[in-house]
C-alpha positions in Angstrom: 106.0 125.0 108.9 105.4 123.3 105.5 108.9 122.0 105.2 108.7 120.3 108.7 105.3 118.9 107.8 106.6 117.5 104.5 109.5 115.8 106.3 107.3 114.4 109.0 104.9 113.0 106.4 107.5 110.9 104.7 109.9 113.4 103.0 112.6 112.0 105.3 112.6 108.8 103.2 113.0 110.7 100.0 116.0 112.6 101.5 117.7 109.4 102.7 117.2 107.7 99.4 118.5 110.8 97.6 121.6 111.0 99.8 122.3 107.3 99.3 122.2 107.8 95.5 124.6 110.7 95.9 126.9 108.5 97.9 126.7 105.8 95.2 127.7 108.3 92.6 131.3 108.2 94.1 131.4 104.5 93.5 129.4 104.2 90.3 130.9 107.1 88.3 128.4 106.6 85.5 125.6 108.1 87.6 125.4 111.5 85.9 122.6 113.7 87.3 120.6 113.3 90.5 117.5 115.2 91.7 115.0 115.1 94.5 111.5 116.4 94.4 111.7 117.1 90.7 108.4 118.4 89.2 107.7 117.5 85.6 104.8 119.1 83.6 103.4 117.7 80.5 103.3 119.8 77.3 99.6 120.8 78.0 100.7 122.3 81.3 97.7 120.6 83.0 99.3 117.5 84.4 102.2 117.7 86.9 104.0 114.9 88.6 106.6 115.1 91.4 109.5 112.6 91.1 110.8 111.8 94.5 114.3 110.8 93.5 115.4 110.8 89.8 118.8 110.3 88.3 120.5 109.4 85.1 123.1 106.5 84.8 124.7 105.8 81.5 122.1 107.9 79.8 119.3 105.8 81.3 116.6 107.5 83.4 115.8 106.1 86.9 112.7 107.2 88.9 112.3 106.2 92.5 109.0 106.8 94.4 109.3 106.8 98.2 106.3 105.9 100.4 106.0 105.7 104.2 102.2 105.1 104.4 100.3 101.9 104.8 98.7 100.7 101.6 94.9 100.2 101.3 93.4 97.7 98.8 94.9 98.4 95.3 96.8 101.5 96.3 100.1 99.8 95.7 99.0 99.0 92.1 98.3 102.6 91.4 101.8 103.6 92.5 103.3 100.8 90.3 101.3 101.9 87.3 102.3 105.5 87.8 105.9 104.5 88.0 105.6 102.5 84.8 103.9 105.2 82.9 106.2 108.0 84.0 109.3 105.8 83.3 108.2 105.0 79.8 106.9 108.6 79.1 110.0 110.4 80.4 112.8 107.9 79.8 111.6 105.5 77.1 112.0 101.8 76.9 115.3 101.6 78.9 114.1 103.8 81.8 113.9 102.1 85.3 111.4 102.7 88.1 111.5 101.6 91.7 109.4 102.0 94.9 111.1 102.4 98.2 108.5 101.6 100.8 108.5 101.7 104.6 105.4 99.5 104.8 104.9 96.1 103.2 103.4 96.0 99.7 100.8 93.3 99.1 101.6 90.3 96.9 99.4 91.5 94.1 101.3 94.7 93.8 104.6 92.8 94.0 103.6 90.6 91.2 102.4 93.5 89.1 105.7 95.3 89.7 107.6 92.3 88.5 105.5 92.0 85.4 106.1 95.7 84.6 109.8 95.7 85.5 109.4 98.0 88.6 111.8 97.2 91.4 110.4 97.2 95.0 112.6 97.9 98.0 110.3 97.0 100.9 110.8 97.4 104.6 113.0 94.3 105.0 115.5 95.8 102.5 115.7 99.3 104.0 118.6 98.5 106.4 120.6 97.6 103.3 119.1 100.1 101.0 122.4 101.5 99.7 123.7 98.1 98.8 120.4 97.2 97.3 120.3 100.3 95.2 123.9 99.7 94.0 123.0 96.2 92.9 119.9 97.3 91.1 121.8 100.1 89.2 124.6 97.7 88.3 122.2 95.0 87.1 120.2 97.4 84.9 123.4 98.8 83.4 124.9 95.5 82.0 
């Protein structure tokens, strides 16, 4: 069915990331609201975006995009730009964006993400994703 297909196509990484943030809420009590698969629609009603994992910590919006696919050419850059635009549009200057990726991201996209303030949790960090997320949230709330 469509749910099984969504999970097989990478939804499992969204759910794992969502569950890790829920667990972190017990330790970082300033995490207020958490959502998974949140759809936002612009005022015109024509543009919709799905936010894989979204939460608020100390009244600051966090958006996490989760990807399991292999990136082709500048595809990583597109995801980075989308995260930056959505973070700014929905959460303002203090909003934070991150990419959790099963596959490596090219150096150009990594550099672009650093310039735009987007955090990348690549495949080498996934075994410690909970600790990595915790550190990112703490650092951005100082």
